[in-house]
C-alpha positions in Angstrom: -28.1 9.5 12.3 -27.3 7.5 9.2 -24.1 8.2 7.3 -21.8 6.4 4.9 -20.2 4.5 7.8 -23.4 3.2 9.5 -23.0 -0.4 8.3 -19.4 -0.4 9.5 -20.5 0.9 12.9 -22.8 -2.0 13.2 -19.8 -4.3 13.2 -17.1 -2.2 15.0 -19.1 0.1 17.2 -19.3 3.8 17.5 -16.1 4.2 19.6 -14.1 2.5 16.8 -15.6 4.7 14.1 -14.7 7.8 16.2 -11.2 6.4 16.7 -10.7 5.9 12.9 -12.0 9.4 12.1 -9.1 10.8 14.2 -6.4 8.6 12.7 -3.8 9.6 10.0 -2.5 6.8 7.8 0.4 7.3 5.4 0.2 5.2 2.3 3.5 4.9 0.3 2.8 3.8 -3.2 -0.7 4.4 -4.8 -0.6 1.6 -7.4 -2.3 -1.7 -7.8 -2.0 -2.6 -4.1 -1.9 0.9 -2.5 -4.9 2.2 -4.4 -7.1 -0.5 -3.0 -5.6 0.1 0.5 -6.7 3.7 0.2 -10.1 2.7 -1.1 -10.8 0.4 1.8 -9.5 2.8 4.5 -11.5 5.7 3.1 -14.6 3.6 3.0 -13.9 2.5 6.6 -13.9 6.1 7.9 -10.2 6.8 8.4 -10.1 10.6 8.7 -6.7 11.7 7.4 -4.1 10.4 4.9 -0.7 11.2 3.5 -0.5 9.8 0.0 3.0 9.4 -1.4 3.7 8.5 -5.1 5.5 10.3 -7.9 3.9 8.4 -10.7 1.1 9.4 -13.1 -1.6 7.1 -14.4 -0.7 5.3 -17.6 -2.5 3.1 -20.0 -0.9 0.0 -18.7 -2.3 0.7 -15.2 -5.9 0.3 -16.3 -5.9 -3.5 -16.0 -5.4 -3.5 -12.2 -5.4 0.0 -10.5 -8.6 1.4 -9.1 -7.7 4.9 -10.0 -6.7 4.1 -13.5 -9.3 5.0 -16.1 -9.1 6.3 -19.7 -10.2 9.7 -18.2 -7.4 9.8 -15.6 -4.4 8.9 -17.9 -1.7 11.4 -17.4 -2.9 12.6 -14.0 -0.9 12.2 -10.8 -2.0 9.1 -9.0 -2.1 10.9 -5.6 -4.3 13.6 -7.1 -6.8 11.1 -8.6 -6.9 9.1 -5.3 -7.4 12.4 -3.3 -10.4 13.3 -5.4 -11.8 9.8 -5.1 -11.5 9.9 -1.3 -13.3 13.2 -1.1 -16.1 11.7 -3.2 -16.4 8.9 -0.6 -16.0 11.2 2.5 -16.1 15.0 1.9 -14.6 15.5 5.4 -11.5 13.4 4.8 -8.2 15.3 5.1 -5.6 14.4 2.5 -2.0 15.5 2.0 -0.3 14.5 -1.2 3.4 14.1 -2.0 4.4 13.8 -5.6 7.7 12.1 -4.9 9.3 8.7 -4.8 10.4 7.7 -1.3 14.1 7.3 -1.1 16.6 6.8 1.7 17.8 10.4 1.2 14.4 12.0 1.4 12.8 9.8 4.2 13.3 12.7 6.7 11.0 14.9 4.6 7.8 13.1 5.8 6.1 13.9 9.2 6.4 10.4 10.6 5.6 11.7 14.1 2.1 12.5 12.9 1.3 9.0 11.6 -0.9 6.5 13.4 0.0 3.8 10.8 2.2 3.3 7.8 1.4 1.2 4.7 4.3 0.2 2.6 3.0 -0.5 -0.9 6.2 0.5 -2.8 8.1 -1.7 -5.2 11.7 -1.3 -4.2 13.7 -2.8 -1.4 15.6 0.4 -0.7 12.3 2.3 -0.1 10.8 -0.5 1.9 13.8 -0.7 4.2 13.8 3.1 4.7 10.1 3.0 5.7 10.6 0.1 8.1 13.5 1.9 9.8 11.5 5.1 10.1 8.5 3.2 11.6 10.9 1.6 14.1 12.5 4.9 15.0 9.1 6.5 15.7 7.4 3.4 17.1 4.7 3.5 14.4 2.9 0.3 13.3 3.7 -0.6 9.7 2.5 -3.3 7.3 4.6 -4.1 4.2 3.4 -5.7 1.0 5.7 -8.3 -0.6 5.6 -9.4 -4.2 2.3 -9.4 -6.0 3.5 -9.4 -9.6 3.4 -12.4 -12.0 0.8 -14.2 -9.9 -2.8 -15.3 -10.6 -4.1 -16.8 -7.3 -5.3 -14.2 -4.8 -6.3 -16.9 -2.3 -2.6 -17.6 -1.6 -1.9 -14.4 0.2 -1.1 -14.6 3.9 -0.6 -12.2 6.8 2.5 -13.0 8.7 5.7 -11.8 10.3 8.6 -11.4 7.8 10.6 -14.1 9.6 7.8 -16.7 9.0 7.5 -16.1 5.3 8.4 -18.6 2.6 8.5 -19.1 -1.1 8.4 -15.3 -1.8 11.7 -14.0 -3.3 11.1 -10.4 -2.2 10.3 -11.6 1.4 13.6 -13.5 1.4 15.5 -10.3 0.6 13.6 -8.3 3.2 14.3 -11.0 5.8 18.0 -10.6 5.2 17.8 -6.8 5.3 15.7 -6.8 8.5 18.0 -9.2 10.2 21.1 -7.2 9.2 19.5 -4.1 10.8 18.3 -5.7 14.0 14.6 -5.4 13.2 12.9 -8.1 15.3 9.5 -8.2 13.6 7.7 -6.8 10.6 4.1 -7.5 9.7 3.7 -8.4 6.0 1.2 -9.6 3.4 2.8 -12.1 1.0 1.9 -14.8 -1.4 3.1 -18.4 -1.4 2.2 -18.8 -5.0 5.1 -19.5 -7.4 5.5 -16.6 -9.7 5.0 -17.1 -13.4 7.5 -16.0 -16.0 6.2 -13.1 -18.0 5.5 -13.8 -21.7 7.3 -11.1 -23.7 6.6 -10.4 -27.4 7.5 -7.4 -29.5 4.5 -5.3 -28.4 4.9 -5.9 -24.7 8.7 -5.4 -24.8 8.2 -2.0 -26.6 5.6 -1.0 -24.0 8.0 -1.8 -21.2 10.7 0.2 -22.9 8.4 3.2 -23.1 7.6 3.0 -19.4 11.2 2.9 -18.5 11.9 6.0 -20.6 9.2 7.9 -18.7 10.8 7.0 -15.3 12.4 9.9 -13.4 16.2 9.9 -12.7 15.6 9.2 -9.0 13.2 6.3 -9.7 15.5 4.8 -12.3 18.5 5.0 -9.9 16.7 3.1 -7.1 14.4 0.7 -8.9 15.9 -2.8 -8.9 16.8 -4.0 -12.3 14.4 -6.7 -13.4 11.8 -7.5 -16.1 8.6 -5.6 -15.9 6.2 -8.0 -14.1 2.9 -9.2 -15.4 -0.1 -8.4 -13.3 -3.9 -8.8 -13.3 -7.0 -7.2 -11.8 -7.7 -9.8 -9.0 -4.3 -10.2 -7.3 -2.9 -6.8 -6.2 -6.5 -5.8 -5.4 -6.8 -8.7 -3.0 -3.4 -7.8 -1.3 -4.6 -4.2 -0.9 -7.9 -5.1 0.6 -6.2 -7.6 3.0 -3.8 -4.8 4.1 -6.7 -2.4 4.6 -8.4 -4.9 6.8 -5.3 -5.4 8.9 -4.9 -1.6 9.4 -8.5 -1.2 10.5 -8.2 -4.2 12.9 -4.9 -2.9 14.4 -6.2 0.7 14.8 -9.5 -0.4 16.5 -8.5 -3.5 18.4 -9.2 -2.1 21.9 -12.4 -0.3 20.8 -13.8 -3.4 19.0 -13.0 -5.6 22.1 -14.8 -3.2 24.4 -17.8 -2.9 22.1 -18.1 -6.7 22.0 -17.5 -7.2 25.7 -14.2 -9.1 25.0 -12.1 -7.1 27.5 
């Protein structure tokens, strides 16, 4: 019987599609990267999600976030993504958390239920917390490094954190992982040299307004730096690469069996 995943089944096999329908993936950060991760995973047949993000859609999100439209401004990102996923697959199960992941609330999430964790958040403190939880529960995780201030989506690579280079955020994460005894971490990162944002009066005022709208918890934990520039075709590429890696990791055995590779 034909369904929305028929074409995917032709590549991965029915057993893989059945496996994905029973998986729960937690996506932390539903922005320029995380939104496209959710889009790819929902369209690939993943059956259940936890979506975690405290932010609402703003006008400045429209240039790069798949959930950002003039009609969704002011709505919670997790709610918009939830509705979009239901429109793709009415049987999908989605739990939403309107919160910003912090070291002190990491225990609030049911990590024991997750088959995979996607880290698409912006702050080092949150990233480290997610990696440590993934390590504690032995859950596969993939972490996105810096995608801001870049223009070339072809320079993204999938690698272990200890093999990354040229990415300032990856450098910080390498240090944090080594300090905590984490032996490996799968990441998507870009080797492109970041551009310096061009600030004029209008963009500076817009950045100031965004900062004013930030919650106390977010403001406390967001690293202090200039608001990065971004564009439609960079975070989206990172998100789709991450989505592909999640699907490959979740269905590796089923795909190999279907293709006679075992």
